[in-house]
PDB file with one MODEL, atoms N, CA, C and O in Angstrom:
MODEL        1
ATOM      1  N   MET A   1      15.770   7.911   5.196  1.00  0.00           N
ATOM      2  CA  MET A   1      14.653   8.486   4.478  1.00  0.00           C
ATOM      3  C   MET A   1      13.800   7.396   3.820  1.00  0.00           C
ATOM      4  O   MET A   1      12.571   7.460   3.833  1.00  0.00           O
ATOM      5  N   GLU A   2      14.472   6.403   3.249  1.00  0.00           N
ATOM      6  CA  GLU A   2      13.714   5.314   2.617  1.00  0.00           C
ATOM      7  C   GLU A   2      12.894   4.559   3.652  1.00  0.00           C
ATOM      8  O   GLU A   2      11.753   4.181   3.390  1.00  0.00           O
ATOM      9  N   GLN A   3      13.476   4.337   4.833  1.00  0.00           N
ATOM     10  CA  GLN A   3      12.747   3.618   5.879  1.00  0.00           C
ATOM     11  C   GLN A   3      11.519   4.409   6.320  1.00  0.00           C
ATOM     12  O   GLN A   3      10.460   3.828   6.556  1.00  0.00           O
ATOM     13  N   GLU A   4      11.655   5.723   6.431  1.00  0.00           N
ATOM     14  CA  GLU A   4      10.508   6.557   6.807  1.00  0.00           C
ATOM     15  C   GLU A   4       9.414   6.476   5.738  1.00  0.00           C
ATOM     16  O   GLU A   4       8.228   6.385   6.055  1.00  0.00           O
ATOM     17  N   PHE A   5       9.831   6.510   4.469  1.00  0.00           N
ATOM     18  CA  PHE A   5       8.866   6.387   3.373  1.00  0.00           C
ATOM     19  C   PHE A   5       8.149   5.043   3.440  1.00  0.00           C
ATOM     20  O   PHE A   5       6.931   4.977   3.278  1.00  0.00           O
ATOM     21  N   ARG A   6       8.899   3.978   3.677  1.00  0.00           N
ATOM     22  CA  ARG A   6       8.286   2.649   3.794  1.00  0.00           C
ATOM     23  C   ARG A   6       7.244   2.615   4.894  1.00  0.00           C
ATOM     24  O   ARG A   6       6.163   2.054   4.716  1.00  0.00           O
ATOM     25  N   LYS A   7       7.570   3.221   6.048  1.00  0.00           N
ATOM     26  CA  LYS A   7       6.631   3.226   7.179  1.00  0.00           C
ATOM     27  C   LYS A   7       5.356   3.983   6.834  1.00  0.00           C
ATOM     28  O   LYS A   7       4.253   3.524   7.132  1.00  0.00           O
ATOM     29  N   ILE A   8       5.510   5.141   6.205  1.00  0.00           N
ATOM     30  CA  ILE A   8       4.348   5.943   5.807  1.00  0.00           C
ATOM     31  C   ILE A   8       3.490   5.163   4.821  1.00  0.00           C
ATOM     32  O   ILE A   8       2.275   5.057   4.988  1.00  0.00           O
ATOM     33  N   LEU A   9       4.132   4.619   3.796  1.00  0.00           N
ATOM     34  CA  LEU A   9       3.428   3.861   2.765  1.00  0.00           C
ATOM     35  C   LEU A   9       2.720   2.643   3.358  1.00  0.00           C
ATOM     36  O   LEU A   9       1.553   2.390   3.060  1.00  0.00           O
ATOM     37  N   ALA A  10       3.427   1.898   4.192  1.00  0.00           N
ATOM     38  CA  ALA A  10       2.853   0.700   4.811  1.00  0.00           C
ATOM     39  C   ALA A  10       1.624   1.056   5.639  1.00  0.00           C
ATOM     40  O   ALA A  10       0.582   0.407   5.542  1.00  0.00           O
ATOM     41  N   HIS A  11       1.762   2.083   6.442  1.00  0.00           N
ATOM     42  CA  HIS A  11       0.641   2.521   7.289  1.00  0.00           C
ATOM     43  C   HIS A  11      -0.552   2.931   6.429  1.00  0.00           C
ATOM     44  O   HIS A  11      -1.680   2.505   6.677  1.00  0.00           O
ATOM     45  N   ASN A  12      -0.297   3.755   5.423  1.00  0.00           N
ATOM     46  CA  ASN A  12      -1.390   4.263   4.587  1.00  0.00           C
ATOM     47  C   ASN A  12      -2.071   3.161   3.785  1.00  0.00           C
ATOM     48  O   ASN A  12      -3.293   3.170   3.635  1.00  0.00           O
ATOM     49  N   ILE A  13      -1.304   2.228   3.276  1.00  0.00           N
ATOM     50  CA  ILE A  13      -1.911   1.112   2.538  1.00  0.00           C
ATOM     51  C   ILE A  13      -2.816   0.310   3.467  1.00  0.00           C
ATOM     52  O   ILE A  13      -3.949  -0.017   3.113  1.00  0.00           O
ATOM     53  N   LYS A  14      -2.310  -0.001   4.653  1.00  0.00           N
ATOM     54  CA  LYS A  14      -3.108  -0.797   5.595  1.00  0.00           C
ATOM     55  C   LYS A  14      -4.380  -0.045   6.007  1.00  0.00           C
ATOM     56  O   LYS A  14      -5.461  -0.633   6.049  1.00  0.00           O
ATOM     57  N   VAL A  15      -4.253   1.246   6.309  1.00  0.00           N
ATOM     58  CA  VAL A  15      -5.415   2.043   6.708  1.00  0.00           C
ATOM     59  C   VAL A  15      -6.450   2.078   5.585  1.00  0.00           C
ATOM     60  O   VAL A  15      -7.633   1.834   5.822  1.00  0.00           O
ATOM     61  N   GLU A  16      -6.011   2.379   4.373  1.00  0.00           N
ATOM     62  CA  GLU A  16      -6.947   2.478   3.244  1.00  0.00           C
ATOM     63  C   GLU A  16      -7.552   1.121   2.900  1.00  0.00           C
ATOM     64  O   GLU A  16      -8.737   1.032   2.582  1.00  0.00           O
ATOM     65  N   ARG A  17      -6.748   0.070   2.961  1.00  0.00           N
ATOM     66  CA  ARG A  17      -7.247  -1.271   2.679  1.00  0.00           C
ATOM     67  C   ARG A  17      -8.332  -1.643   3.681  1.00  0.00           C
ATOM     68  O   ARG A  17      -9.368  -2.197   3.312  1.00  0.00           O
ATOM     69  N   THR A  18      -8.085  -1.333   4.947  1.00  0.00           N
ATOM     70  CA  THR A  18      -9.053  -1.631   5.999  1.00  0.00           C
ATOM     71  C   THR A  18     -10.331  -0.820   5.814  1.00  0.00           C
ATOM     72  O   THR A  18     -11.433  -1.347   5.966  1.00  0.00           O
ATOM     73  N   LYS A  19     -10.181   0.468   5.485  1.00  0.00           N
ATOM     74  CA  LYS A  19     -11.355   1.316   5.230  1.00  0.00           C
ATOM     75  C   LYS A  19     -12.229   0.746   4.125  1.00  0.00           C
ATOM     76  O   LYS A  19     -13.456   0.828   4.182  1.00  0.00           O
ATOM     77  N   LYS A  20     -11.579   0.165   3.113  1.00  0.00           N
ATOM     78  CA  LYS A  20     -12.315  -0.389   1.973  1.00  0.00           C
ATOM     79  C   LYS A  20     -12.852  -1.793   2.258  1.00  0.00           C
ATOM     80  O   LYS A  20     -13.574  -2.364   1.442  1.00  0.00           O
ATOM     81  N   GLY A  21     -12.495  -2.344   3.420  1.00  0.00           N
ATOM     82  CA  GLY A  21     -12.956  -3.684   3.768  1.00  0.00           C
ATOM     83  C   GLY A  21     -12.260  -4.778   2.980  1.00  0.00           C
ATOM     84  O   GLY A  21     -12.824  -5.848   2.752  1.00  0.00           O
ATOM     85  N   LEU A  22     -11.023  -4.501   2.562  1.00  0.00           N
ATOM     86  CA  LEU A  22     -10.270  -5.469   1.766  1.00  0.00           C
ATOM     87  C   LEU A  22      -9.287  -6.251   2.626  1.00  0.00           C
ATOM     88  O   LEU A  22      -8.648  -5.694   3.519  1.00  0.00           O
ATOM     89  N   THR A  23      -9.174  -7.527   2.352  1.00  0.00           N
ATOM     90  CA  THR A  23      -8.122  -8.326   2.966  1.00  0.00           C
ATOM     91  C   THR A  23      -6.846  -8.128   2.153  1.00  0.00           C
ATOM     92  O   THR A  23      -6.884  -7.598   1.043  1.00  0.00           O
ATOM     93  N   GLN A  24      -5.735  -8.551   2.705  1.00  0.00           N
ATOM     94  CA  GLN A  24      -4.491  -8.513   1.929  1.00  0.00           C
ATOM     95  C   GLN A  24      -4.630  -9.376   0.677  1.00  0.00           C
ATOM     96  O   GLN A  24      -4.122  -9.023  -0.388  1.00  0.00           O
ATOM     97  N   GLU A  25      -5.303 -10.481   0.808  1.00  0.00           N
ATOM     98  CA  GLU A  25      -5.494 -11.387  -0.323  1.00  0.00           C
ATOM     99  C   GLU A  25      -6.276 -10.721  -1.445  1.00  0.00           C
ATOM    100  O   GLU A  25      -5.908 -10.824  -2.615  1.00  0.00           O
ATOM    101  N   LYS A  26      -7.358 -10.035  -1.082  1.00  0.00           N
ATOM    102  CA  LYS A  26      -8.185  -9.381  -2.098  1.00  0.00           C
ATOM    103  C   LYS A  26      -7.439  -8.225  -2.750  1.00  0.00           C
ATOM    104  O   LYS A  26      -7.518  -8.051  -3.966  1.00  0.00           O
ATOM    105  N   LEU A  27      -6.715  -7.430  -1.959  1.00  0.00           N
ATOM    106  CA  LEU A  27      -5.924  -6.345  -2.526  1.00  0.00           C
ATOM    107  C   LEU A  27      -4.874  -6.898  -3.482  1.00  0.00           C
ATOM    108  O   LEU A  27      -4.665  -6.352  -4.566  1.00  0.00           O
ATOM    109  N   ALA A  28      -4.225  -7.964  -3.086  1.00  0.00           N
ATOM    110  CA  ALA A  28      -3.217  -8.588  -3.949  1.00  0.00           C
ATOM    111  C   ALA A  28      -3.839  -9.036  -5.269  1.00  0.00           C
ATOM    112  O   ALA A  28      -3.267  -8.827  -6.338  1.00  0.00           O
ATOM    113  N   GLU A  29      -4.995  -9.644  -5.184  1.00  0.00           N
ATOM    114  CA  GLU A  29      -5.704 -10.094  -6.391  1.00  0.00           C
ATOM    115  C   GLU A  29      -6.032  -8.905  -7.297  1.00  0.00           C
ATOM    116  O   GLU A  29      -5.822  -8.967  -8.508  1.00  0.00           O
ATOM    117  N   LEU A  30      -6.541  -7.836  -6.714  1.00  0.00           N
ATOM    118  CA  LEU A  30      -6.913  -6.658  -7.503  1.00  0.00           C
ATOM    119  C   LEU A  30      -5.698  -5.957  -8.114  1.00  0.00           C
ATOM    120  O   LEU A  30      -5.776  -5.416  -9.218  1.00  0.00           O
ATOM    121  N   ALA A  31      -4.578  -5.970  -7.393  1.00  0.00           N
ATOM    122  CA  ALA A  31      -3.364  -5.303  -7.870  1.00  0.00           C
ATOM    123  C   ALA A  31      -2.478  -6.233  -8.709  1.00  0.00           C
ATOM    124  O   ALA A  31      -1.435  -5.822  -9.218  1.00  0.00           O
ATOM    125  N   LEU A  32      -2.907  -7.479  -8.842  1.00  0.00           N
ATOM    126  CA  LEU A  32      -2.187  -8.479  -9.638  1.00  0.00           C
ATOM    127  C   LEU A  32      -0.781  -8.758  -9.112  1.00  0.00           C
ATOM    128  O   LEU A  32       0.179  -8.846  -9.877  1.00  0.00           O
ATOM    129  N   VAL A  33      -0.682  -8.897  -7.781  1.00  0.00           N
ATOM    130  CA  VAL A  33       0.570  -9.281  -7.130  1.00  0.00           C
ATOM    131  C   VAL A  33       0.258 -10.379  -6.117  1.00  0.00           C
ATOM    132  O   VAL A  33      -0.905 -10.700  -5.873  1.00  0.00           O
ATOM    133  N   SER A  34       1.290 -10.939  -5.543  1.00  0.00           N
ATOM    134  CA  SER A  34       1.066 -11.997  -4.555  1.00  0.00           C
ATOM    135  C   SER A  34       0.684 -11.402  -3.202  1.00  0.00           C
ATOM    136  O   SER A  34       1.016 -10.260  -2.884  1.00  0.00           O
ATOM    137  N   THR A  35      -0.014 -12.203  -2.429  1.00  0.00           N
ATOM    138  CA  THR A  35      -0.364 -11.793  -1.073  1.00  0.00           C
ATOM    139  C   THR A  35       0.899 -11.571  -0.255  1.00  0.00           C
ATOM    140  O   THR A  35       0.959 -10.651   0.561  1.00  0.00           O
ATOM    141  N   LYS A  36       1.910 -12.409  -0.470  1.00  0.00           N
ATOM    142  CA  LYS A  36       3.179 -12.247   0.244  1.00  0.00           C
ATOM    143  C   LYS A  36       3.794 -10.880  -0.014  1.00  0.00           C
ATOM    144  O   LYS A  36       4.377 -10.276   0.886  1.00  0.00           O
ATOM    145  N   HIS A  37       3.665 -10.397  -1.234  1.00  0.00           N
ATOM    146  CA  HIS A  37       4.242  -9.095  -1.568  1.00  0.00           C
ATOM    147  C   HIS A  37       3.506  -7.972  -0.836  1.00  0.00           C
ATOM    148  O   HIS A  37       4.140  -7.048  -0.327  1.00  0.00           O
ATOM    149  N   ILE A  38       2.188  -8.045  -0.781  1.00  0.00           N
ATOM    150  CA  ILE A  38       1.418  -7.050  -0.034  1.00  0.00           C
ATOM    151  C   ILE A  38       1.818  -7.093   1.446  1.00  0.00           C
ATOM    152  O   ILE A  38       1.990  -6.051   2.077  1.00  0.00           O
ATOM    153  N   THR A  39       1.963  -8.288   1.986  1.00  0.00           N
ATOM    154  CA  THR A  39       2.385  -8.440   3.374  1.00  0.00           C
ATOM    155  C   THR A  39       3.749  -7.800   3.595  1.00  0.00           C
ATOM    156  O   THR A  39       3.949  -7.094   4.584  1.00  0.00           O
ATOM    157  N   LYS A  40       4.684  -8.037   2.690  1.00  0.00           N
ATOM    158  CA  LYS A  40       6.026  -7.457   2.820  1.00  0.00           C
ATOM    159  C   LYS A  40       5.989  -5.933   2.752  1.00  0.00           C
ATOM    160  O   LYS A  40       6.755  -5.262   3.444  1.00  0.00           O
ATOM    161  N   ILE A  41       5.108  -5.386   1.925  1.00  0.00           N
ATOM    162  CA  ILE A  41       4.973  -3.930   1.834  1.00  0.00           C
ATOM    163  C   ILE A  41       4.407  -3.393   3.142  1.00  0.00           C
ATOM    164  O   ILE A  41       4.919  -2.413   3.683  1.00  0.00           O
ATOM    165  N   GLU A  42       3.365  -4.021   3.650  1.00  0.00           N
ATOM    166  CA  GLU A  42       2.706  -3.548   4.866  1.00  0.00           C
ATOM    167  C   GLU A  42       3.556  -3.745   6.123  1.00  0.00           C
ATOM    168  O   GLU A  42       3.286  -3.119   7.148  1.00  0.00           O
ATOM    169  N   THR A  43       4.559  -4.588   6.061  1.00  0.00           N
ATOM    170  CA  THR A  43       5.451  -4.798   7.209  1.00  0.00           C
ATOM    171  C   THR A  43       6.823  -4.155   6.980  1.00  0.00           C
ATOM    172  O   THR A  43       7.788  -4.454   7.684  1.00  0.00           O
ATOM    173  N   CYS A  44       6.887  -3.281   5.997  1.00  0.00           N
ATOM    174  CA  CYS A  44       8.101  -2.485   5.715  1.00  0.00           C
ATOM    175  C   CYS A  44       9.321  -3.308   5.330  1.00  0.00           C
ATOM    176  O   CYS A  44      10.451  -2.866   5.539  1.00  0.00           O
ATOM    177  N   ARG A  45       9.116  -4.482   4.778  1.00  0.00           N
ATOM    178  CA  ARG A  45      10.263  -5.295   4.367  1.00  0.00           C
ATOM    179  C   ARG A  45      10.702  -5.019   2.940  1.00  0.00           C
ATOM    180  O   ARG A  45      11.824  -5.356   2.562  1.00  0.00           O
ATOM    181  N   VAL A  46       9.830  -4.408   2.138  1.00  0.00           N
ATOM    182  CA  VAL A  46      10.198  -4.034   0.765  1.00  0.00           C
ATOM    183  C   VAL A  46       9.644  -2.658   0.443  1.00  0.00           C
ATOM    184  O   VAL A  46       8.651  -2.218   1.022  1.00  0.00           O
ATOM    185  N   THR A  47      10.299  -1.995  -0.483  1.00  0.00           N
ATOM    186  CA  THR A  47       9.799  -0.730  -1.008  1.00  0.00           C
ATOM    187  C   THR A  47       9.291  -1.011  -2.411  1.00  0.00           C
ATOM    188  O   THR A  47      10.074  -1.371  -3.291  1.00  0.00           O
ATOM    189  N   PRO A  48       7.991  -0.854  -2.636  1.00  0.00           N
ATOM    190  CA  PRO A  48       7.452  -1.155  -3.967  1.00  0.00           C
ATOM    191  C   PRO A  48       7.854  -0.083  -4.984  1.00  0.00           C
ATOM    192  O   PRO A  48       8.147   1.059  -4.632  1.00  0.00           O
ATOM    193  N   SER A  49       7.858  -0.482  -6.226  1.00  0.00           N
ATOM    194  CA  SER A  49       8.129   0.463  -7.311  1.00  0.00           C
ATOM    195  C   SER A  49       6.966   1.443  -7.421  1.00  0.00           C
ATOM    196  O   SER A  49       5.875   1.187  -6.913  1.00  0.00           O
ATOM    197  N   ILE A  50       7.207   2.544  -8.074  1.00  0.00           N
ATOM    198  CA  ILE A  50       6.145   3.527  -8.287  1.00  0.00           C
ATOM    199  C   ILE A  50       5.007   2.904  -9.092  1.00  0.00           C
ATOM    200  O   ILE A  50       3.842   3.239  -8.880  1.00  0.00           O
ATOM    201  N   PHE A  51       5.338   2.004 -10.010  1.00  0.00           N
ATOM    202  CA  PHE A  51       4.302   1.334 -10.790  1.00  0.00           C
ATOM    203  C   PHE A  51       3.411   0.478  -9.890  1.00  0.00           C
ATOM    204  O   PHE A  51       2.193   0.447 -10.068  1.00  0.00           O
ATOM    205  N   LEU A  52       4.013  -0.213  -8.930  1.00  0.00           N
ATOM    206  CA  LEU A  52       3.214  -1.044  -8.030  1.00  0.00           C
ATOM    207  C   LEU A  52       2.390  -0.167  -7.090  1.00  0.00           C
ATOM    208  O   LEU A  52       1.249  -0.508  -6.779  1.00  0.00           O
ATOM    209  N   ILE A  53       2.942   0.947  -6.636  1.00  0.00           N
ATOM    210  CA  ILE A  53       2.160   1.872  -5.823  1.00  0.00           C
ATOM    211  C   ILE A  53       0.943   2.346  -6.622  1.00  0.00           C
ATOM    212  O   ILE A  53      -0.163   2.444  -6.090  1.00  0.00           O
ATOM    213  N   TYR A  54       1.163   2.637  -7.898  1.00  0.00           N
ATOM    214  CA  TYR A  54       0.067   3.043  -8.786  1.00  0.00           C
ATOM    215  C   TYR A  54      -0.984   1.932  -8.889  1.00  0.00           C
ATOM    216  O   TYR A  54      -2.183   2.200  -8.801  1.00  0.00           O
ATOM    217  N   LYS A  55      -0.534   0.686  -9.077  1.00  0.00           N
ATOM    218  CA  LYS A  55      -1.469  -0.435  -9.196  1.00  0.00           C
ATOM    219  C   LYS A  55      -2.276  -0.636  -7.909  1.00  0.00           C
ATOM    220  O   LYS A  55      -3.469  -0.933  -7.960  1.00  0.00           O
ATOM    221  N   ILE A  56      -1.627  -0.473  -6.772  1.00  0.00           N
ATOM    222  CA  ILE A  56      -2.313  -0.620  -5.492  1.00  0.00           C
ATOM    223  C   ILE A  56      -3.350   0.494  -5.326  1.00  0.00           C
ATOM    224  O   ILE A  56      -4.477   0.244  -4.899  1.00  0.00           O
ATOM    225  N   ALA A  57      -2.961   1.715  -5.666  1.00  0.00           N
ATOM    226  CA  ALA A  57      -3.908   2.840  -5.587  1.00  0.00           C
ATOM    227  C   ALA A  57      -5.099   2.599  -6.508  1.00  0.00           C
ATOM    228  O   ALA A  57      -6.246   2.806  -6.109  1.00  0.00           O
ATOM    229  N   GLN A  58      -4.834   2.166  -7.728  1.00  0.00           N
ATOM    230  CA  GLN A  58      -5.911   1.876  -8.674  1.00  0.00           C
ATOM    231  C   GLN A  58      -6.826   0.774  -8.131  1.00  0.00           C
ATOM    232  O   GLN A  58      -8.048   0.865  -8.245  1.00  0.00           O
ATOM    233  N   ALA A  59      -6.236  -0.251  -7.549  1.00  0.00           N
ATOM    234  CA  ALA A  59      -7.020  -1.367  -7.007  1.00  0.00           C
ATOM    235  C   ALA A  59      -7.971  -0.904  -5.906  1.00  0.00           C
ATOM    236  O   ALA A  59      -9.051  -1.467  -5.727  1.00  0.00           O
ATOM    237  N   MET A  60      -7.551   0.138  -5.167  1.00  0.00           N
ATOM    238  CA  MET A  60      -8.391   0.651  -4.089  1.00  0.00           C
ATOM    239  C   MET A  60      -9.190   1.883  -4.505  1.00  0.00           C
ATOM    240  O   MET A  60      -9.897   2.482  -3.695  1.00  0.00           O
ATOM    241  N   ASN A  61      -9.066   2.253  -5.786  1.00  0.00           N
ATOM    242  CA  ASN A  61      -9.795   3.387  -6.336  1.00  0.00           C
ATOM    243  C   ASN A  61      -9.504   4.694  -5.575  1.00  0.00           C
ATOM    244  O   ASN A  61     -10.409   5.458  -5.240  1.00  0.00           O
ATOM    245  N   ILE A  62      -8.211   4.918  -5.317  1.00  0.00           N
ATOM    246  CA  ILE A  62      -7.755   6.140  -4.655  1.00  0.00           C
ATOM    247  C   ILE A  62      -6.562   6.687  -5.430  1.00  0.00           C
ATOM    248  O   ILE A  62      -6.014   6.005  -6.297  1.00  0.00           O
ATOM    249  N   SER A  63      -6.164   7.905  -5.121  1.00  0.00           N
ATOM    250  CA  SER A  63      -4.997   8.471  -5.799  1.00  0.00           C
ATOM    251  C   SER A  63      -3.720   8.113  -5.039  1.00  0.00           C
ATOM    252  O   SER A  63      -3.752   7.830  -3.842  1.00  0.00           O
ATOM    253  N   ILE A  64      -2.620   8.130  -5.743  1.00  0.00           N
ATOM    254  CA  ILE A  64      -1.334   7.781  -5.155  1.00  0.00           C
ATOM    255  C   ILE A  64      -1.006   8.672  -3.963  1.00  0.00           C
ATOM    256  O   ILE A  64      -0.430   8.198  -2.984  1.00  0.00           O
ATOM    257  N   ASP A  65      -1.358   9.942  -4.027  1.00  0.00           N
ATOM    258  CA  ASP A  65      -0.991  10.854  -2.934  1.00  0.00           C
ATOM    259  C   ASP A  65      -1.572  10.417  -1.602  1.00  0.00           C
ATOM    260  O   ASP A  65      -0.996  10.715  -0.556  1.00  0.00           O
ATOM    261  N   VAL A  66      -2.682   9.730  -1.613  1.00  0.00           N
ATOM    262  CA  VAL A  66      -3.270   9.213  -0.372  1.00  0.00           C
ATOM    263  C   VAL A  66      -2.317   8.196   0.268  1.00  0.00           C
ATOM    264  O   VAL A  66      -2.220   8.111   1.492  1.00  0.00           O
ATOM    265  N   LEU A  67      -1.626   7.439  -0.563  1.00  0.00           N
ATOM    266  CA  LEU A  67      -0.736   6.392  -0.053  1.00  0.00           C
ATOM    267  C   LEU A  67       0.622   6.913   0.388  1.00  0.00           C
ATOM    268  O   LEU A  67       1.252   6.312   1.257  1.00  0.00           O
ATOM    269  N   VAL A  68       1.083   8.001  -0.181  1.00  0.00           N
ATOM    270  CA  VAL A  68       2.434   8.468   0.117  1.00  0.00           C
ATOM    271  C   VAL A  68       2.481   9.691   1.028  1.00  0.00           C
ATOM    272  O   VAL A  68       3.560  10.126   1.432  1.00  0.00           O
ATOM    273  N   LYS A  69       1.319  10.244   1.351  1.00  0.00           N
ATOM    274  CA  LYS A  69       1.281  11.458   2.163  1.00  0.00           C
ATOM    275  C   LYS A  69       1.508  11.136   3.637  1.00  0.00           C
ATOM    276  O   LYS A  69       0.920  10.213   4.201  1.00  0.00           O
ATOM    277  N   LYS A  70       2.385  11.936   4.234  1.00  0.00           N
ATOM    278  CA  LYS A  70       2.654  11.801   5.665  1.00  0.00           C
ATOM    279  C   LYS A  70       1.531  12.471   6.444  1.00  0.00           C
ATOM    280  O   LYS A  70       1.151  13.606   6.159  1.00  0.00           O
ATOM    281  N   ASP A  71       1.012  11.760   7.421  1.00  0.00           N
ATOM    282  CA  ASP A  71      -0.055  12.307   8.267  1.00  0.00           C
ATOM    283  C   ASP A  71       0.557  13.318   9.215  1.00  0.00           C
ATOM    284  O   ASP A  71       1.428  12.974  10.013  1.00  0.00           O
ATOM    285  N   GLU A  72       0.120  14.537   9.138  1.00  0.00           N
ATOM    286  CA  GLU A  72       0.696  15.615   9.941  1.00  0.00           C
ATOM    287  C   GLU A  72      -0.005  15.806  11.280  1.00  0.00           C
ATOM    288  O   GLU A  72       0.348  16.721  12.024  1.00  0.00           O
ATOM    289  N   THR A  73      -0.985  14.972  11.609  1.00  0.00           N
ATOM    290  CA  THR A  73      -1.706  15.148  12.877  1.00  0.00           C
ATOM    291  C   THR A  73      -0.993  14.522  14.024  1.00  0.00           C
ATOM    292  O   THR A  73      -1.471  14.584  15.156  1.00  0.00           O
TER     293      THR A  73
ENDMDL
END
């Protein structure tokens, strides 16, 4: 279950980041984390805390549910 959550989160972060025209570096800067950490999240190597998910959502000016929702299509 955790692995599935990581995949959903990683996919959604990358999709939303790309939609906003943000690089991993810029997202990391806005969320006040390292670029390596964003890379690890997007490649499913780590599961971020709820606080970090919140910071990433805030950095992209979206709600958390956008990042954690499973695409049903």
